[in-house]
N, C-alpha and C positions, 0 to 999 in steps of 0.2 A: 262662714267667712264673709264678712261684710266689708266692703270697701268704704272707708271713712273719708279718705282724701284721695286726691289724684296721684299723690305720691305712692300710695299703695298699689294703684293700677300700674304705675311706672315700674315698680319693683317686680310685679308679676310678669310684665312684658319682658323686662330685662332677664329674669330667671328663665322664661320660656326661650328667649333668644340664646342664652348661654347653653341651655339644654340642646338646642338644635345645632349650635356650633360644635358642642362636644360630640354629638352623634356624627356630624360631618367629619370631624378630625379623626374619630375612631374608624369610620368607614375608609377615609383616605389612608390612614396608617395601615389598616388591614390590606388594602390593595397594594400599597408600597411593599409591605412584607411579602405578600404573595408573588409580586413581580421579582423581588430579590431572590426568593426561593426558586422560582422558575429559572432565573438567570444562573443560579448556582447549579441547578440540575443540568442545564444545557452545557455549562462549562465542564462539569464532572463527566457527562456523557462524551463530550468532545475529547477530553483528556483520555478517557478509556479507549476511545477509537484510535487516537494517536498512539497510545501505548501498544495496541494490537497491531497497528501498521508498522511500528518500530520492531516488534517481535517478528513479524513476517519478513521485513527487510533483513533483519539479522539472520533468520533462517535461510533466506535466499542467498545472502552473502556467503554463509557457510557452505551451502550446496555448490555455489559457483567456485569457491576456493577448492573444494574437494574435487570437483570436475576438472578444474584447471590443472591439478596435479597429474591427471591422467592424459591430458592433451599432449604433453611432450612424448610420452610413451607411445601414444597412438600415431603421432606424426613419424616417429622413428620407425615404427613397425610398417607404416605405409610406405616409407622411403625404401626400406629393405625389400618389401614385396615388389615395388616398382622396379628396383634394380634387378631383382631376380627375374622378373618377367622380361625385362630388356635383354638380359644375358641369354635367356632361353630363346628369345626371338632371333638374336644374332647367331646363336648356335644353329638354329633351324635353317637360317639363310645360308650359313656355311655348308651345312650338310646337303641342302638342296643344290648348291653350286657344285659340290663334289660329286653328287649323284649325276647331275647334268653332264659334268666333264666325263664321268665314267661311261655314261650312255653314249656320248659323242665319240669317245675313244673306241667303244665297241662297234659303233656304226662304221667308223672309218676303217676298221680292220676288215 
């Protein structure tokens, strides 16, 4: 390949520049695509984590609803136990007063 005119040299330089511009755009395109892929992976991972959190919250909601149905029964049972204990305490006070009166009556005799 012999350069006969300066125009031939110009064409070789232009071809070389076009080659490097093409390489640069291919490299740029590759990094753009890889960045887009990474963003897609991050979004996908975030979506999966949000879905798992949603499942956990749904499970927790079901557990709370199931537990809440027992709260009324537990409160009612606790109220009955408290009333029973109060009545027993009042009965024991009455029997103590009656025993005390009997003892005082026996002492006076």
